C-alpha positions, 0 to 999 in steps of 0.5 A, spaced: 299 542 261 301 541 253 303 533 254 300 528 258 304 522 260 300 516 261 303 509 263 300 503 260 300 496 262 294 494 258 290 492 264 283 495 265 285 499 271 291 502 267 286 504 262 282 508 268 288 513 267 287 514 260 280 515 261 282 521 266 287 523 261 282 524 255 278 529 260 284 533 261 287 533 254 280 535 251 280 541 256 287 543 255 288 541 248 294 537 250 297 531 247 297 524 250 303 520 250 302 513 253 308 509 255 309 501 256 316 499 259 319 492 257 323 490 263 330 488 260 331 481 258 337 476 257 340 474 250 336 468 251 330 471 252 331 476 246 325 472 242 320 473 247 322 480 248 321 482 241 314 478 241 312 482 247 314 488 243 310 486 237 304 484 242 305 491 245 304 495 239 298 491 237 295 492 244 296 500 243 293 500 236 287 497 239 287 502 244 288 508 239 282 505 235 277 505 241 279 511 244 281 516 239 274 518 237 273 521 244 279 526 244 278 533 241 283 531 236 284 523 234 291 525 232 293 527 239 294 520 242 301 516 241 304 511 244 312 509 246 315 502 248 321 503 252 326 498 255 328 499 263 325 501 269 318 503 269 318 509 273 325 512 270 322 511 263 315 514 265 319 520 268 324 521 263 318 521 257 315 527 261 321 531 263 323 531 255 317 536 254 315 542 257 309 543 261 308 536 262 304 532 267 303 525 269 296 521 269 296 514 272 292 508 275 295 506 282 293 499 281 295 495 275 296 488 272 301 486 278 295 486 283 297 491 288 294 490 295 288 494 297 291 499 301 298 499 297 298 504 292 303 500 288 311 500 287 311 503 280 306 509 282 309 510 288 316 511 285 313 516 280 310 520 285 316 520 289 322 521 284 318 526 279 318 534 280 312 534 275 305 534 277 302 527 278 295 525 278 293 518 280 286 515 280 285 508 283 281 502 280 274 504 281 275 511 282 270 516 279 273 519 273 269 525 270 269 532 268 273 536 274 267 541 277 269 541 284 276 540 287 278 539 294 284 543 297 286 542 304 290 547 308 293 543 314 299 546 319 305 544 314 309 550 311 308 547 304 301 546 304 300 553 300 305 551 294 299 547 291 295 553 290 298 556 283 297 549 279 291 547 282 288 554 281 290 553 274 286 547 273 280 550 276 280 556 272 281 551 265 275 547 267 271 552 270 271 549 277 270 551 284 275 550 289 273 547 296 278 550 301 278 545 307 282 548 313 283 542 317 287 540 323 288 534 327 290 538 333 285 543 337 291 547 339 291 555 338 298 555 334 295 550 329 288 553 328 292 560 327 296 557 322 291 554 318 287 560 319 293 564 316 294 560 311 287 559 308 286 567 308 293 567 304 290 562 299 283 565 298 287 572 297 291 568 291 284 565 288 280 571 289 286 575 285 286 570 280 279 570 279 278 563 281 271 560 284 272 558 291 269 556 298 272 555 305 270 550 310 274 548 316 274 541 320 277 538 326 279 531 325 283 525 328 286 524 322 287 529 316 287 524 311 280 521 313 277 528 314 279 530 307 276 524 304 270 524 308 269 531 306 271 530 299 266 524 298 260 529 302 261 534 296 262 529 291 269 532 289 272 530 282 279 532 284 283 532 291 289 536 291 295 534 296 302 536 297 306 529 297 310 531 303 316 526 302 320 523 307 327 520 307 326 517 314 326 510 310 328 510 303 328 515 297 321 512 295 317 514 301 311 518 302 309 521 308 303 518 312 297 523 310 299 522 302 300 515 303 293 514 306 290 519 301 293 515 295 291 508 298 284 510 300 281 515 295 276 513 290 277 520 287 283 522 283 288 525 287 293 531 284 300 530 287 304 536 288 312 536 290 314 541 295 319 546 293 323 550 298 323 556 293 317 561 293 312 560 287 313 566 282 307 570 281 304 567 288 305 568 295 311 566 299 311 559 301 316 558 306 313 561 312 
């Protein structure tokens, strides 16, 4: 993680994403790139557009003045003012660099509803192959010491192991492997047990601290969040289980519920159809 991209809309909520980004930047010795995106305006509104750009510059300078002192190197924070669609410009900025990640607040200036994570946040998570860490307004933002790693019966559930392990090892954190299922069928239980064993072998091989707990609940998302709150977790790692049943910007039910309800930052990993190099097979 060398570059951390942080969408900013200058709301207090979006600054929560910046605070979390600073924690990660200090640990990974990474650069922070804040991004504000102006919506394209008509020629009639050109003066207003220029004024908005000027105001954004002033607001960014104030943020840098307020927060750069908390960074391991005050020179490692910068800003970019873009024009276009918010989700596209944020993703483009992140994809322009190697080893980048996106950290964002899921509640910004637009006043999103309580159980809706916001259209731009949703699009960024859905459209990007990069790791995205989301933090809700009111979420606890602190150094990462305890990471919840749910294992469910899905084939892709193990794919988040390498990146989650990378974060855990960098922070010196412990991973709480949670075998979880909403079904008590032998098939589901056996699959979760097998996946849990594989993941634990991977963590052991790479010297990553971990513990195992198993839970059966009516809903996977609620079961995971209850456990995360019980142990005062600092991060929850999930697969974004994308679904194309409704649109290109739709996450599966469990991912949507996690992002909407979690008062703990969430690491979102996009499923891939290939095996992860240096790890176990993730296709079956």
